[in-house]
N, C-alpha and C positions, 0 to 999 in steps of 0.2 A: 501512446502515451508513456510520460514519465512515472517513474514510481523513487518513491523513496522509503527504502527495507530498513527498519533496526530493528534487529534481535533483541527481544526482551524478554528478562526473567517476569515481569508483570506491566501490564497497561490500561487506560482508562479513558474512557470518551465519557464527557459529560455538557451537558446541554442547562444553561438555568440552574446550574446548582445540583442537579440529578444527574447520577449514572446513566448514561444508556447502554455500555457497552465494558466489560471489561474480562485480562485473559489474565492464565500465569504465563508460564513459558510459552512464546512463541515468537510471533512477529507483527509488528505492526508498521502498515502499510500504508502510505499517504500515497494517492495515487489523483496525479494530476491528465486531463484528458485533453485534445484539442480536436478541431473541425474534422483532421485527419484521418484520425481512428475509425479501424475497422474490426469485424466480428475476428479475424485473421489476428490482428494486436491483440485483444482480450485473449486469443487460445493460444499464444504463443507465451505471452506475459504472465497468464498464471500458472502455465507449465514451468516457464524457470523459476517462478518462486518457489513453486513447492516441492523440482527438485535442487533448489541449491544445498549447496552441502558447508552450511555455517553453524552446526550445531557438532559442540566437541563429542567426540566416541570417546572410550576409555582409556584411551591411551593419549588424552589431550587434544586430540588433533581436529581442527575442524570438519570432518567426514561424514555427518550426519544431516538429512535434511529435517524441515519441519516435520514430515510426516512421519521418518525414521524415530524421534525422538516422541512422537503422540502431539506436536505442541499446536497451539492455535492461534488464530489470527484475529486480528480487525484492520478494517480498512476504509483508512478516513478520505475524502475528496479535498480535493488540494490546488484547487488554480491557480496559484501563486508559483507553482513548478514550472508554470510557464510563461513566467516573469521575463519581459524583455530591458535588457537598462544600456541596449546600446546609444539611446539619447537622451540626457541628463540625466539626474537621479531619483524620478519619479519614473518607479514601473511601469510598465505599459503590461498590458493581458490581453492584447491582441491575438494572440493565438492560440487562448484558452477558450474551449468550448462554451457555447450559452447553455441556460439547462435545456432548453428541448433538444440539441442532440446530449448533450454530457450526462444528465440522469437516466435515458435507457442506457446508455452504457457504461455508464456506472453499475445501474442494476446486473447489467450480463455482465460484467468482468466479477463481481462479487458469487452468482449463479456458479458460473466457471470454475470459480476460487474454491467454492464449496463442494463441488463434482470432485476435483480432482486432489481435494484433500480428502473428501470424504467426513466431513464434519460440517456444522453449521460456521459462520463468519461473523463474529463482531462487527457492526460498521459505526459510525456517526449518523450523522442525519446532512443530508446532501443541502448546501444555503445557509447551514446555520452556524452561527456561534459558538463554537464550542473550543472546552477546555481539554487539550490531550495531557496524558500526565503516562509518565513511562520511566522505566529504570532502562538501561540499554546497556546490554550485558557483553562486557568486553572490553571499548565498545566494539560493534559489530554494525554496519551501517554500510548498505549497498544501494546506488543510484544506477536504474535500469533506464533507458529510456527503446520503445521499441522501435524507433527510425533510426537510430546505427545498434544492429545486430550483432555486426560484424566486429 
């Protein structure tokens, strides 16, 4: 699994002009799933995200997690995170999982994140054309690949 995490002051996901999810302070999580991903990847990644200390404390130092600041989260599926551009200029998505694999893992990831965050998580809609709006606070953007944990 690959994620791009953005610390936001607010974010929303709209489909066909209708807001599906919106949050205040928290994390916008773009999630890419590949065929090799497992429940172990889900649990490790959800835990890592919830514990990431990327919010400012009273001394203006990034020392607090999303849970510490009672922040919110939105998870948006994004297969393009697995784009390969090794040959030519048109990306290949051969490593991105198809819906039959990706949807159940996406749903399990959301449940794991909700359990560890101890609150409901906003989502997009798997496979839909979505408009994602955000104000990246900082800006702070973190990329994590579960296949490169060390």
